[in-house]
N, C-alpha and C positions, 0 to 999 in steps of 0.2 A: 917598285911598290907592289905589295900584295893586293889582290882583289878583295872586295867585300861583297856580301850578298846583294847590297843595293846597287853596286856598280854593275854586277852581272845582270840583275833584274831590269835595269834601266838602259842597258846597252841598246842603241837604236841602229837599224840597218842603214847602210849607205849604198851609193851606186856600185861600189866595188867591195869585195870581202875585205875585212881587216881583222887584226888580232889584238887582244888585250892580254898582256902577260901577267901571270900570277907568280912568276919566279920559279926557279928550280925546274926548268924545262916545260912547265905546264902553262897553257894559254887557252883563252876562249876565242874561237873563230866565229865572227859574226858575219852571216851570209846576207847578200842583197834580199833574199827571200824572207829574212827575219829569223831564220833558224840560227840557234847559238850552239856551237859544237865544242866539246872539250877535246883538246888534242895535246899530244906531248911529242916533242922532238927529241930524238936520242940517237946515239951511235952504237953500233954493234959490230965489233971487229973492224972498226974504221969506216964502216958504211953507215951513212946517215939515213934515218927512216922516220916516219911519222906514225904514231899510234893513236887511234881514235878511242876515246874513253866514254863516249855517249853524248846524248843531247840534253841540253838544259831546257826545261826544269826537271825532266825525268831523272837526270843525274845532277844532284846539288853540288855546290862548290866544295862542301866538306867531303862528299863521296868521290868527287873527281880527284881530290888530293890523296884520298886513300888509294884510289886506283893508280895514281902516279907513283906512290910509294911502293905499291906491290910490283909495279913494272921495274922500278929501280932495284928492288930486291932480286928479281929474276935476272936482270942485267949483271948484278954482282955475282950471280951463279953461272954466268956465261950463257944464259938462255935469252933468245930473242923474244921479247914480250908480244910482238905482233904475230910471230909464227906460233907462239904458244896460244894466243887468242884464237887463231884460225883452227888450230888443232882441237881446241875445246869445243868450238862450234861444230866441227865435223863429228866429234865424239857425241855431242848432244843430238845431232841429226840421226846418227846411227842408232843411238839409244832409243830415240823416239820411234824409229822404223823397226827396231828390234824388240817389239813387245813380245810377251810370252806367247800370245796367240799367233803372231806372225812366225815366230821360230817353230812353234808346234806344227803349224801348217807346212812349213818347209821340211821339217823332220818326217812328217807323214808322207809327203810327196817323194822324199828320198826312199822311204821304205816301199812305196808303190813301184818306183823304178827298179828296185831290187827284186821285185816279184812277190811281195807279201800278198797273201790270199785276199780276195775281195771281202770275205767275212771278217778277217782280222782288221782290215783297213776301216771297215765300218765301225768296229769297236774302238779303234784308235781315235777316229773322228768324234765318236760319242764322248770319250773321256775328255777330249779337248773342249767339247761344248760344256762339260761340267765345270770347267774353270774359267770360262769366257767372261762371266759377269763379275768374277772376284779378282783374279790376277791377270786375266786375258789382255787387258789394255795397258798393263804396267810394263815399263821397260824391264826386260828380263834381268839386266845387270843390277837393277835396284831392288829386286824382290827379296824380302827378308823371310827367314824360316817361319816367323809368327804369322805372316800373311798366308803362306801356303797351308799351314796348320789350320788357320781360321776357315779357309775355303774347304778343307777336307772335313772339318768338324761340322760345317753346314750340311754336307752330304750325310754325315753320320747321324745328325739329329733327325733326319727323315727316316732313320731306321735302316739305311742302306750301308751296312757295315762293310760288306765285301766290296761294294762299289767304291767306298772311300779308300780302302786298301789298294785296290787296283788302279784307281785314279792317281794315288800317290806314286805308284810304280811307273805310271805313264809320265807324270811330271818329272820324276827322277831321270828318265831317259831323255826328256827334252832338255833339261838343265845340263846333262852331261854333253849333249850335242852342242849346246850353246857354248860350253867351255871349250870344246874342241874347235869350234868355228870362231873363237875369240869374241863372242858376244857376252860372255859372263866369266867371272873368275871363281865363283863358288857355286856349290849346289845346295840350295836351302831346303831341298826335299829329303836330304840324307838323314836317316835316323828318326824320321817323323812317324814311322810305322809303330814304334813303341808307345806312341801317345794316342794311338787309335784303337778302338774296340775291335777285337777279333770275333767276328760273327761266325756262326755255324755255317759250314759249306752246304749250300742248297743243291741237292742233286736233282737231275731231271726226273720228273714223275714217270714211272713205268710200271707195267703189269708184268709180274714174274711168276704168277701161278698158272700152270697149264690150263686149268678150267677157265680162268679169266681171259687168257689169251685166245682161247677158242671162241669165247663169247665176242671178243673184239673183232675177230676175223669174220664172224657171221654178221656183225654190225657193219663192217666194211662192205660185205657182199650186198647188204640191204640198203646201202647209202643211196638216197634219192636225189642227191645234188649232182654236180657236174661229174660226168663219166671219167673225165681226165683226172679230177681230184681223187676219185675212187681208185683209179689205176696207179696214180702216184703213191698213194698211201699203201696200197697192197705191194707195190714194188719195193717200197721202203722196208716193209716188214720182211720181205724175202731176202733182200741184199744187205740190210742193216748198215747202210752207209750213213754218213752225216746228211741231215736234211738238205743243207746247202749244196752238197755234191749231187744230190738227186735232182733238185729243181734246176740246177745249172747244166745238167747232163746234155750233151749234144749227140746227134745221130752219128757223126763221124767218129765218135769214141766207141761205138758199139760194133763189135765184130760178131755177126750172127753165125758165120761159118765156124769160127774157133770158140764160140760161146764165151766171149770175154768182153768186159767193159773196162776200158783203159782210161783212167782219169789222169790228166796231165798234172805235173808237179805244181803248176801255178795255182791250182784250185785246192790243193791239199794242205791241211793244217800243218802237217809235218814237212812240207816243202819237198816231197819226194813222190815220184810217179807211183800210182797205185793201180793194181789190177784186181778186178773182182770176177771170179768165175760165175757164169750164169747158168742156173738150173733150167730144166725144161719149163717149169712154171714161170720163171723170170722172163725167159724168152717169149713165152706166150703173152705175158703182160705187155711186153714191148711191141709185139706184133699188133695187139689191140690198140695201143697208143699210136702206132704208125697209121692205122686205119682212120684214126680220128684227127691226124695231122692236117692242118689247114694253113693256107698262105705260104707254103713252101718254107715253113719254119725250120730253123737249124736245131731248135730245142726239142728234146724228147717230151718234156712237159712244159709247154709254153704257157704264157699268161692267159687267163680266161678272157682278157680284154683285147690284147693285141698279140699277134704271133711273133712279133719281132723282139719281144721281151720274154724272159723266163717266168715261170710261175712265181707268184709272190711268196715271200718267206713265211707268211702267215696262213697261206691257203690250207695246208695239211692240218695245222693246229685248229683252224676254224672248222674244218671238216670233222675233226674229232669232237669238238664242242657240239657240233650239230648232231653227232651220233649219240650225244649224252654223256660224254666223258669230260670231267672238269680238268682244269689245269693241274690239280693236285693228284689226279688219277693217271692220266696218260698224256704224253706230249710226243711230237714228231721225233725228237731226239731220244725219247724213251725206248724206241724200237731197238736201239743199240744195247741198252741195258737188258732188255728182254732177251735178245739173242745171246748176249754174253753169259747171262745167268743160266739159261736153259742148256746152252751148249756145254758149259762147264759141268753142270749137274748131270748131264747125260753120261759122263765118264768115257765117252767114245773118242774124244779128240784131244790132242796135245794142247797144253796152254799156249805154246808158241804159235801153233797154227791159228788158234782163236785170236790171239793178239795181232797176228799178221792180217787176219780177215778184218779186224776192226781198225787196221792202219794205225795202231798205237806206236809202232816202231818203224814207220816208213812203209813204202810199198815195193812190189816187185818191179823190176825193169822189164822191158820188152823181151830181152834175152832170157830172163828168168821165166817169163810166161811161156814162151814158145820152146824152151829147152828144159822144161821140167825143173824149175828152180826149187830151192829148199822150201819145203812145206806145200809146194804148189799142188802136187798130186793129192795130198791130204785135204787141202782146201777145196779142190774140185769135188771130191766125194762128200765133204762136209756140206758144201752148198746144196747139193742135191738131197742129201739126207735132211737138211734143215727145211727145205721146201716141202718134202714129203711129210715131214713131221707137222708142219703148219697145216697141211691139208687134213691130216688125221685129227688135229685139235679142232679144226673148223667143223669137221664132221661129228665131233662129240667124243673122240677118244682122248682120254685125259691123262694117260700115263705113257711112259716110254714103252714101245713095242719090243718084247723080248726077241722076237724073230729078227727084227731090223737091227737090234743091238748086236746080235750074233753076226749078222751079215756085215754090218758096218765094221765090226772089229776084225773080221776076216779080211776085209778090204785093206785094212791097215797092215 
């Protein structure tokens, strides 16, 4: 006889557990504790097993029958319903643990182990944070394209068009990683770039007029803040490396005898070791920084608060603000544009040598440095010419010196 809702509801516990059959393999197991459990007895390839279908009243009689019928269907297909249930539970746990944020963190950690530069890792973590409150807590396998687009549009609404585009590119990489590691089957970030506004690329503000550069150099000389900040800013002007490379520079990388600063590949944006020839002026700046070194620091330009950390990434920019230059006029990164523009306009140096100096195409290896690698001789002469030229601008000479032009050309 089949069970009724009243029979299930009024079933009372006894000293020992007992069963009330509903027929067709389904029964209610009444426990001494009062719990009433839906169970199903079945055979799979000759082996008897019991499948738990849930507890009453959370699972009603009608729902238990539906679950029983589903289990019967699986058996007809040769699938063990108990094993299938366990598999789905494991899948659910994996999905819960594999949120977008968790997979993104794992992806960034992988890139860190691969040697991605600290500056790039910071950007990756920032992109991750942009998606944390929208899709971050969602199981990555469940995320739909409209969810990703909605998150990107929220960034776009703040006027951050480029950030929206770059965040989409980051999400795309995370989803591809999730597919490779079997946490997702599709990439919902694909193609969303066409639905985003393409903003104008904002270049780092820089001074490129000789007169303005001369005024800036005099402002650096007159800077009344930290001497270390003044030296770091001046050094940046002479070597035109990336600001992050300057603030993270270590004394072990400086070869005073060979007049070379060798930056390891781990800190370079292009993931290739880079060497910078040091002019007389650059070496003098380093000697002055050495005299200010405190606490046995390994950094050329340590933090103004503690010697065990490098200078803050905002220090040079804050120094420029204190000198009176706004963020739209000059930035720490702008020294690279200044050098690139004026070196090219001088007509003295090959484009390849300038690009090499800017590390746009990777850097020189140690062998290339010490064995006169391609463009190295030209870069050594260019580094000294650039420092001499900056000195002339600082002193008020506003045009390229014809005498030096002839001399530099002859050196080539």
